[in-house]
VOMAR-175492 format. One record per atom (N, C-alpha, C): residue number from 0; residue in one letter; atom name; x, y, z. Coordinates in Angstrom, 2 decimals, padded with zeros to 5 digits, m for minus. Atoms other than C-alpha are relative to their C-alpha. Example, Ala and Ser with C-alpha at 12.3 -4.5 7.8 and 13.67 -1.06 7.14 Angstrom:
2
  num  residuo  atomo        x        y        z
    0        A      N   000.89  m001.19   000.00
    0        A     CA   012.30  m004.50   007.80
    0        A      C   000.90   001.20   000.00
    1        S      N  m000.82  m001.19  m000.06
    1        S     CA   013.67  m001.06   007.14
    1        S      C  m000.77   001.09   000.73
//
This chain:
51
  num  residuo  atomo        x        y        z
    0        M      N  m000.34  m001.27  m000.19
    0        M     CA   003.21  m021.83  m004.32
    0        M      C  m000.60   000.80   000.73
    1        N      N   001.12  m000.82  m000.27
    1        N     CA  m000.16  m019.83  m003.79
    1        N      C   000.13  m000.70   001.88
    2        N      N  m000.10   000.52  m001.89
    2        N     CA   000.18  m021.93  m000.01
    2        N      C   001.27   000.40   000.61
    3        L      N  m000.54  m001.27  m001.19
    3        L     CA   003.00  m020.12   001.10
    3        L      C  m000.28   001.31  m000.17
    4        A      N   000.07  m001.31   000.84
    4        A     CA   002.04  m017.34  m000.37
    4        A      C  m000.94   000.29   001.84
    5        Y      N   001.31   000.18  m000.88
    5        Y     CA  m000.95  m018.16   002.25
    5        Y      C   000.52   000.08   001.28
    6        D      N  m000.44   000.78  m001.42
    6        D     CA   001.15  m019.31   004.92
    6        D      C   000.85   001.26   000.47
    7        I      N   000.39  m000.96  m000.87
    7        I     CA   002.31  m016.35   005.17
    7        I      C   000.04   001.76   000.49
    8        Q      N   001.14  m000.91  m000.65
    8        Q     CA   000.23  m014.11   005.10
    8        Q      C  m000.86  m000.14   001.59
    9        E      N   000.28   000.03  m001.14
    9        E     CA  m001.24  m015.42   008.12
    9        E      C   000.26   000.23   001.96
   10        P      N  m000.63  m000.65  m001.41
   10        P     CA   000.82  m013.82   011.21
   10        P      C  m000.21   001.34   000.16
   11        F      N   000.99  m002.21   000.29
   11        F     CA  m000.47  m010.40   009.66
   11        F      C  m000.76   000.24   000.65
   12        R      N   002.06   000.12  m000.70
   12        R     CA  m003.98  m011.62   010.29
   12        R      C  m000.02   000.41   001.54
   13        F      N   000.20  m000.61  m001.31
   13        F     CA  m003.04  m010.67   014.11
   13        F      C   000.00   001.58   000.19
   14        L      N   000.03  m001.89   000.42
   14        L     CA  m001.40  m007.20   013.07
   14        L      C  m001.44   000.69  m000.54
   15        V      N   001.69  m000.43   000.41
   15        V     CA  m005.13  m006.42   011.07
   15        V      C  m000.71   000.55   002.18
   16        D      N   000.16  m000.37  m000.94
   16        D     CA  m006.48  m007.76   014.35
   16        D      C  m000.07   000.97   000.73
   17        L      N  m001.00  m000.35  m001.38
   17        L     CA  m004.76  m005.36   016.82
   17        L      C  m000.83   001.69  m000.42
   18        S      N   000.07  m000.72   000.27
   18        S     CA  m005.68  m002.31   014.03
   18        S      C  m001.51   000.17   000.15
   19        I      N   001.34   000.22  m000.33
   19        I     CA  m009.34  m003.18   014.61
   19        I      C  m000.65   000.74   000.57
   20        I      N   000.61  m000.36  m001.88
   20        I     CA  m009.53  m003.22   017.94
   20        I      C   000.11   001.61   000.97
   21        D      N  m000.72  m001.34  m000.17
   21        D     CA  m007.70   000.34   018.05
   21        D      C  m001.26   000.84  m000.75
   22        L      N   000.77  m000.86   000.18
   22        L     CA  m010.31   001.29   016.03
   22        L      C  m001.42   000.15   000.56
   23        I      N   001.92   000.38  m001.10
   23        I     CA  m013.35  m000.09   018.07
   23        I      C   000.39   001.02   000.97
   24        E      N  m000.25  m000.73  m000.81
   24        E     CA  m011.36   001.76   020.84
   24        E      C  m000.43   001.49  m000.42
   25        L      N   000.50  m001.61   001.50
   25        L     CA  m011.60   004.96   018.52
   25        L      C  m001.19   000.33   000.06
   26        D      N   001.42  m000.07   001.36
   26        D     CA  m014.93   004.47   017.70
   26        D      C  m000.11   000.73  m000.58
   27        K      N  m000.39   000.19   001.52
   27        K     CA  m013.81   004.34   014.52
   27        K      C  m001.16  m000.49  m000.94
   28        M      N   000.26   001.27   000.75
   28        M     CA  m014.93   001.39   014.04
   28        M      C  m001.46  m000.44   000.91
   29        D      N   000.50   000.55  m001.42
   29        D     CA  m017.89  m000.79   016.04
   29        D      C   000.41  m001.79  m000.58
   30        N      N  m000.34   001.34  m000.69
   30        N     CA  m018.76  m004.29   017.10
   30        N      C  m000.20  m000.58  m001.76
   31        K      N   000.18   000.51   000.49
   31        K     CA  m020.16  m005.69   014.28
   31        K      C   000.62   000.28  m001.25
   32        E      N  m001.52   000.39   001.03
   32        E     CA  m018.09  m004.35   011.79
   32        E      C   001.09  m000.87  m000.19
   33        F      N  m000.82   000.78   000.29
   33        F     CA  m015.28  m006.07   012.62
   33        F      C  m000.66  m001.59   000.35
   34        I      N   000.16   001.43   000.78
   34        I     CA  m017.15  m009.69   013.16
   34        I      C  m000.08  m000.01  m001.36
   35        R      N   000.26   000.29   001.55
   35        R     CA  m018.10  m008.90   009.83
   35        R      C   001.17  m000.42  m001.28
   36        L      N  m001.29   000.23   000.76
   36        L     CA  m014.02  m008.38   008.52
   36        L      C   000.30  m001.32  m000.12
   37        R      N  m000.74   001.02   000.06
   37        R     CA  m013.16  m011.17   010.69
   37        R      C  m001.26  m001.30  m001.07
   38        V      N   000.66   000.72  m000.13
   38        V     CA  m015.50  m013.40   009.65
   38        V      C   000.52   000.05  m002.48
   39        I      N  m000.62  m000.08   000.91
   39        I     CA  m014.35  m012.12   005.60
   39        I      C   000.71  m000.72  m000.55
   40        L      N  m001.38   000.08   000.09
   40        L     CA  m011.07  m012.55   006.58
   40        L      C  m000.08  m002.30   000.47
   41        S      N   000.01   001.78   000.04
   41        S     CA  m012.00  m016.67   007.65
   41        S      C   000.03  m000.58  m000.94
   42        A      N   000.91   000.97   001.71
   42        A     CA  m013.98  m017.75   004.33
   42        A      C   001.35   000.79  m000.71
   43        Q      N  m000.63   000.41   001.45
   43        Q     CA  m011.16  m016.55   002.31
   43        Q      C   001.24  m000.45   000.54
   44        T      N  m001.33   001.18  m000.42
   44        T     CA  m008.62  m018.90   004.61
   44        T      C  m000.41  m000.38  m000.14
   45        I      N   000.00   001.14  m000.06
   45        I     CA  m009.98  m020.89   004.34
   45        I      C  m000.56  m000.74  m001.97
   46        R      N   000.18  m000.16   001.64
   46        R     CA  m011.40  m020.66   000.66
   46        R      C   001.77  m000.58  m000.68
   47        N      N  m001.00  m000.06   000.61
   47        N     CA  m007.92  m020.37  m000.03
   47        N      C   000.99  m001.38   000.72
   48        K      N  m000.34   001.04   000.06
   48        K     CA  m006.16  m023.38   001.60
   48        K      C  m000.87  m001.35   000.17
   49        E      N   000.62   001.52   001.25
   49        E     CA  m008.86  m025.81  m000.04
   49        E      C   000.05  m000.02  m001.52
   50        G      N  m000.46  m000.34   001.20
   50        G     CA  m007.89  m024.45  m002.93
   50        G      C  m000.14   000.39  m001.39
//
């Protein structure tokens, strides 16, 4: 059941990326913060897929 929940979340990561890019363009967030956030999200995805 958890795998289905994570599979459903995956398409929405694109929306998160777009939102963060908008924040960067508006100078509300810098590239380092964006990279750190993506690393955290990627690590979470990997952990969830492993089990």
